[in-house]
C-alpha positions, 0 to 999 in steps of 0.5 A: 732471177732478181730478188724483190724487197722483203715484205714489211708485213709482220708474219710472226711476232718474235720473242723480242717483239713481244717483250717490247710490246709487253713493256709498253703495255706495262709502263705505258711507253717504251723508249727507243733506247730501251727497245734496242738495249734490253730487247735487242731490236734494231731500227729496221725492226722497230720501224716495221712494228710501227708500220704494222701498228704494233707501236706508235712513234712519239717524240718529245723534249724531256729533261734528258733531251729529245726522246723517241718513244713508243706507245701501243698501236692497235695491233699491239693492243690486240697482241697483248690481249690475245697473247699475255695475261696483262688485262689492264694497261698502264695509262701513260700521260704526256704530262708525266713523260719523265715519270713514265720513262723512268718507270719504263727504265726500271721495268726494262732493267729487271730480269725476264722472270721478274718482268713476268711477275710485274703488276702495273698500276691499272691492274693493282687498281682494278684488282685492289680487293682481290690483292689486299682483301680491303674494299676501300682503296686510298692510293696505289703504287706504280707497280708491284713485282716479286724479287727473290720471293719478296713482294716489292712496290715500285714508285717513281716520285716526281717533284709534285709529290708531297708528304701526304701523297708519299704516305698514301703510296706507303700505305698502299704498299703496306696494304698490298703486303709488300716487304719493302717499297722502292722509291725512285726520283723521276 
């Protein structure tokens, strides 16, 4: 008896799938290269995630050439809400794609344990008073992460940032109790 084609309906989200989906939730996007390199997904599995609406494929020309990247699809949003503690998703914006790709790169390079402690910018904004004890918020950082027991602010800097914006980011990191702030150029 001949075997038929394997079903392309996802029956179970693997750990690799879940980590890829969480990366997109925490940084707004995930590049195809990062999904492959850091989470071990192959083209076939990525395509199945797209067909099942866990991810939505996008293409853009960036300073690094043509890029394929993914945003969360409706099934991906549902998965995150039901299976993680990510209560607010990072808001990606096509006008700051280089920024978001760099943020995604930073996230993916962290260890699994460090990624579990990642608090994205939307979470920081929505939990500001809880995290700082300060009611009025003036600025935020892209992310907050625990590394070796230290709270560290992550900020991706673009050419549009002036001294005032950078100072607001540093003040936000201080209010969040960060021992240090890592600033990376997009």
